[in-house]
C-alpha positions as CSV (number, residue, x, y, z in Angstrom):
1,M,-0.5,-2.4,-3.4
2,N,-1.5,0.8,-1.6
3,H,2.2,2.0,-1.3
4,T,1.7,5.1,-0.1
5,I,15.7,6.2,-17.2
6,K,13.9,4.2,-19.9
7,R,14.3,0.4,-19.9
8,P,17.1,-0.5,-22.2
9,R,16.1,-2.4,-25.4
10,I,16.4,-6.1,-25.0
11,P,19.4,-7.4,-26.9
12,R,18.6,-9.9,-29.7
13,P,19.7,-13.1,-27.9
14,R,17.5,-12.1,-24.9
15,A,14.6,-11.2,-27.1
16,L,14.7,-14.7,-28.7
17,T,14.7,-16.1,-25.2
18,V,11.7,-14.0,-24.3
19,M,9.8,-15.2,-27.3
20,A,10.6,-18.8,-26.4
21,G,9.4,-18.0,-22.8
22,L,6.1,-16.6,-24.2
23,A,5.6,-19.7,-26.3
24,A,6.2,-21.9,-23.3
25,F,3.7,-19.8,-21.3
26,V,1.0,-20.3,-23.9
27,L,1.6,-24.0,-24.0
28,S,2.0,-24.7,-20.3
29,A,0.5,-21.8,-18.1
30,G,-2.3,-24.1,-17.1
31,S,0.1,-26.7,-15.8
32,W,2.1,-24.5,-13.3
33,S,1.3,-26.3,-10.1
34,S,1.9,-23.2,-7.9
35,V,-0.4,-20.9,-9.8
36,S,-3.1,-23.3,-11.0
37,A,-6.5,-21.7,-11.7
38,R,-10.1,-22.8,-11.8
39,S,-11.8,-22.8,-15.2
40,A,-12.8,-19.3,-16.1
41,S,-15.8,-20.5,-17.9
42,E,-17.4,-21.5,-14.6
43,P,-17.3,-18.4,-12.4
44,A,-20.4,-19.5,-10.5
45,S,-18.5,-22.3,-9.0
46,L,-16.6,-19.8,-7.0
47,S,-19.7,-18.9,-5.0
48,G,-20.8,-20.5,-1.8
49,P,-19.5,-20.7,1.8
50,I,-16.0,-19.2,2.4
51,S,-13.4,-20.9,4.6
52,L,-9.9,-19.7,5.1
53,S,-8.6,-22.8,3.4
54,S,-10.9,-22.7,0.4
55,V,-9.5,-19.6,-1.2
56,Q,-6.0,-18.4,-2.2
57,W,-4.2,-15.7,-0.3
58,I,-1.5,-13.0,-0.7
59,F,0.1,-11.4,2.3
60,Y,3.1,-9.2,2.9
61,K,5.8,-11.2,4.7
62,E,6.0,-8.9,7.7
63,D,2.2,-9.0,8.1
64,F,2.0,-12.8,7.7
65,N,4.8,-13.3,10.3
66,H,3.3,-11.2,13.1
67,L,-0.2,-12.4,12.4
68,N,1.1,-15.9,12.7
69,D,2.8,-15.0,16.0
70,E,-0.5,-13.6,17.3
71,D,-2.9,-16.3,16.1
72,P,-1.1,-19.4,14.6
73,A,-4.4,-21.4,14.4
74,L,-5.9,-18.9,12.0
75,I,-2.8,-18.7,9.9
76,M,-2.6,-22.5,9.8
77,Q,-6.0,-22.5,8.1
78,I,-4.7,-20.0,5.5
79,V,-1.6,-22.1,4.9
80,A,-3.9,-25.1,4.2
81,S,-5.4,-23.2,1.3
82,P,-4.7,-24.1,-2.4
83,A,-2.0,-21.4,-2.5
84,T,-0.6,-18.8,-0.1
85,Y,1.8,-16.2,-1.5
86,V,4.0,-14.1,0.8
87,L,5.4,-10.9,-0.6
88,E,9.0,-9.9,0.4
89,H,11.5,-7.2,-0.5
90,S,14.6,-8.8,1.0
91,V,15.9,-11.9,2.8
92,G,15.2,-12.2,6.5
93,G,12.5,-12.5,9.0
94,H,10.9,-15.7,10.3
95,R,11.2,-18.9,8.3
96,L,8.0,-19.4,6.3
97,P,6.0,-22.6,6.5
98,R,7.0,-25.1,3.9
99,K,3.8,-24.8,1.8
100,V,3.9,-21.0,1.6
101,I,5.1,-19.6,-1.8
102,P,7.6,-16.6,-1.4
103,A,7.3,-13.9,-4.0
104,E,9.5,-10.9,-4.5
105,M,7.9,-7.5,-5.2
106,F,9.0,-5.0,-7.8
107,F,7.6,-1.7,-9.0
108,S,8.5,-1.7,-12.6
109,A,9.8,-3.9,-15.4
110,A,13.0,-1.9,-15.4
111,Q,13.5,-2.8,-11.7
112,L,13.0,-6.5,-12.3
113,Q,15.4,-6.5,-15.3
114,A,18.1,-4.7,-13.3
115,A,17.7,-7.3,-10.5
116,I,18.0,-10.1,-13.0
117,D,21.0,-8.6,-14.7
118,Q,22.8,-8.0,-11.4
119,G,21.8,-11.4,-9.9
120,Q,19.9,-9.7,-7.1
121,V,16.6,-11.5,-7.1
122,I,16.1,-13.1,-3.7
123,P,17.5,-16.7,-3.8
124,G,14.9,-19.4,-4.0
125,V,12.1,-17.0,-5.2
126,K,10.3,-18.3,-8.3
127,V,7.4,-15.8,-8.3
128,V,7.9,-12.1,-9.1
129,V,5.3,-9.4,-8.6
130,D,4.9,-6.2,-10.6
131,D,3.2,-3.7,-8.3
132,L,3.1,-1.0,-10.9
133,E,2.0,2.2,-9.2
134,D,2.3,6.0,-9.8
135,L,5.6,6.2,-7.8
136,P,8.5,8.7,-8.3
137,T,10.8,5.8,-8.9
138,T,8.7,4.3,-11.7
139,P,10.1,5.1,-15.2
140,T,7.9,7.6,-17.0
141,A,7.6,5.3,-20.0
142,E,6.0,2.7,-17.8
143,L,3.6,5.1,-16.2
144,D,2.6,6.5,-19.6
145,A,1.9,3.0,-21.1
146,P,1.3,0.5,-18.3
147,R,0.0,-2.4,-20.4
148,P,3.2,-2.6,-22.5
149,A,5.2,-2.2,-19.3
150,M,3.4,-5.1,-17.7
151,Q,3.9,-7.2,-20.8
152,A,7.6,-6.4,-20.6
153,F,7.7,-7.4,-17.0
154,A,6.0,-10.8,-17.7
155,Q,8.3,-11.4,-20.6
156,A,11.4,-10.7,-18.6
157,A,10.1,-12.9,-15.8
158,M,9.3,-15.9,-17.9
159,A,12.5,-15.7,-20.0
160,N,14.4,-16.1,-16.8
161,G,12.4,-18.9,-15.2
162,Y,10.1,-16.8,-12.9
163,Q,6.3,-16.8,-12.8
164,P,4.9,-13.2,-13.0
165,V,2.1,-11.7,-11.0
166,L,0.6,-8.4,-12.2
167,V,-0.9,-5.9,-9.7
168,P,-1.5,-2.6,-11.5
169,G,-2.5,0.3,-9.4
170,R,-5.7,2.2,-10.1
171,D,-3.7,5.4,-9.5
172,L,-2.1,4.8,-12.9
173,M,-5.3,6.4,-14.2
174,L,-4.3,9.7,-12.7
175,V,-1.0,10.0,-14.4
176,S,-0.9,13.3,-16.3
177,G,-0.2,12.8,-20.0
178,A,-0.5,9.0,-19.9
179,R,-1.5,7.2,-23.1
180,C,-4.9,6.5,-21.4
181,S,-6.1,8.1,-18.2
182,K,-9.2,9.2,-16.3
183,Q,-11.3,11.7,-18.1
184,P,-13.7,14.3,-16.6
185,G,-17.0,12.7,-15.7
186,F,-15.5,9.2,-15.2
187,T,-14.5,7.5,-12.0
188,I,-11.1,5.9,-11.5
189,S,-12.6,2.5,-11.7
190,Q,-14.3,3.3,-15.0
191,A,-11.0,4.6,-16.4
192,Y,-9.2,1.5,-15.2
193,L,-11.7,-0.6,-17.2
194,R,-11.8,1.7,-20.2
195,C,-8.1,1.8,-20.5
196,G,-8.0,-2.0,-20.5
197,L,-5.7,-2.7,-17.6
198,P,-7.4,-6.1,-16.8
199,A,-6.5,-7.2,-20.3
200,A,-2.9,-7.5,-19.1
201,A,-4.0,-10.8,-17.7
202,A,-3.1,-12.1,-21.1
203,Y,0.5,-12.0,-20.1
204,T,0.3,-13.6,-16.7
205,P,-1.1,-16.6,-14.8
206,I,-2.1,-14.4,-11.8
207,Y,-3.8,-11.0,-12.0
208,V,-4.7,-8.9,-8.9
209,I,-7.5,-6.3,-9.0
210,Q,-6.7,-3.4,-6.6
211,A,-10.2,-3.0,-5.0
212,A,-9.5,-2.1,-1.3
213,S,-10.2,1.6,-1.8
214,V,-13.8,1.0,-2.8
215,E,-14.5,-2.0,-0.5
216,T,-16.9,-0.2,1.8
217,N,-19.1,0.7,-1.2
218,L,-20.4,-2.7,-2.1
219,T,-22.1,-1.6,-5.3
220,A,-18.9,0.0,-6.6
221,L,-16.8,-2.9,-5.4
222,Q,-18.9,-5.5,-7.0
223,Q,-19.1,-3.6,-10.3
224,L,-15.3,-3.1,-10.4
225,V,-14.4,-6.7,-9.5
226,R,-17.1,-8.3,-11.7
227,L,-16.2,-6.3,-14.8
228,A,-12.4,-6.4,-14.3
229,A,-12.5,-10.2,-13.7
230,A,-14.6,-10.8,-16.8
231,R,-12.2,-8.8,-18.9
232,A,-9.2,-10.5,-17.4
233,R,-10.7,-13.9,-18.1
234,K,-11.6,-12.9,-21.6
235,A,-7.9,-12.1,-22.2
236,N,-6.7,-15.3,-20.4
237,P,-9.4,-17.9,-19.6
238,N,-6.9,-19.7,-17.2
239,V,-5.9,-16.7,-15.2
240,T,-6.2,-16.8,-11.4
241,I,-7.7,-13.6,-10.1
242,F,-7.2,-12.0,-6.7
243,A,-8.7,-8.8,-5.3
244,T,-7.1,-6.6,-2.6
245,L,-8.9,-6.0,0.7
246,S,-7.8,-4.2,3.8
247,V,-9.0,-3.2,7.3
248,S,-7.0,0.0,6.7
249,P,-7.6,1.0,3.1
250,N,-5.3,3.8,2.2
251,G,-4.7,4.4,5.9
252,A,-8.4,4.8,6.7
253,Y,-10.5,2.7,9.1
254,A,-12.6,-0.2,7.9
255,P,-14.5,-2.4,10.4
256,S,-13.7,-6.1,10.2
257,S,-17.3,-6.9,9.6
258,A,-17.4,-4.5,6.6
259,V,-14.4,-6.3,5.1
260,V,-16.1,-9.7,5.6
261,Q,-19.1,-8.3,3.7
262,A,-16.8,-7.1,0.9
263,A,-15.0,-10.5,0.7
264,E,-18.4,-12.3,0.5
265,A,-19.7,-9.8,-2.2
266,I,-16.8,-10.5,-4.6
267,R,-16.3,-14.2,-3.9
268,P,-18.1,-15.2,-7.1
269,Y,-15.6,-13.4,-9.2
270,V,-12.2,-14.2,-7.6
271,Q,-10.1,-17.1,-6.5
272,G,-8.3,-15.3,-3.7
273,Y,-7.7,-12.2,-1.6
274,A,-4.6,-10.0,-1.4
275,M,-4.5,-8.5,2.0
276,N,-3.1,-5.1,2.9
277,N,-2.4,-4.4,6.6
278,V,-0.6,-2.1,9.0
279,R,0.6,-3.4,12.3
280,P,-1.7,-1.2,14.5
281,S,-4.7,-2.8,12.7
282,D,-3.7,-6.4,13.5
283,P,-6.7,-6.9,15.9
284,R,-9.1,-6.0,13.1
285,M,-7.3,-8.1,10.6
286,L,-7.5,-11.1,12.9
287,D,-11.2,-10.3,13.5
288,F,-11.7,-10.2,9.7
289,L,-10.1,-13.6,9.2
290,A,-12.0,-15.2,12.1
291,G,-15.3,-13.6,10.9
292,L,-14.7,-14.8,7.3
293,S,-14.0,-18.4,8.6
294,K,-17.5,-18.4,10.1
295,S,-19.3,-16.9,7.2
């Protein structure tokens, strides 16, 4: 999220396991306690006052830890929420509170499969995140066709006992020569919707809309999140939907009050917020959390 070789064909035994995993997902996705979702048929029930403990959260581990050091009372409210996920790349750092759900980040299906094959997934992690972005290390095949790539990620995750989270970057719409990309006269958000990225929610219990880059334009933000959430829920009525927010979107400055307004504007459409932060902006992030808790 805002991070500034083709995958080998699955051997037949593993392919059978993947199919079994998909069948299990269809039958039991709604019963996963750590990724339970509200009924998608009642999005209006998501409106109303916001408290830090009433929504779900995603933080990077390093951000979560130093924010917790700076204001443990605020973070205790977040930990009391229905689910708080903390993204990590490696073992280490402060011990997380017991209720927090650790999740390991990957940037492609190929990277996840390699970690599984080599036994390198962080021990104890049960949730894996596909932050598919236009990065130099991402296989060209996944950049050219992100939806099949996300499906492959989810299949590999479920076949090996992990719960997938999909976080496709809107910058995938700028990949030259991709199967579907931004066309002249369209915005990136329009291309993101037209190319059907939210429909990848069909493969996962959790889908994250990358919205931070338009958060200060409330009209554009609401349109993106409302339409993306609707299409994600059409693909998977039980999906839990997050949207990204930041007090430093793409390295820019966003006042904490503006981010509070953004969170309030998209609350009817999402169950949680995925927060991007950089250490120098900690005071604004804490102001945002405090301001949201009073909204």
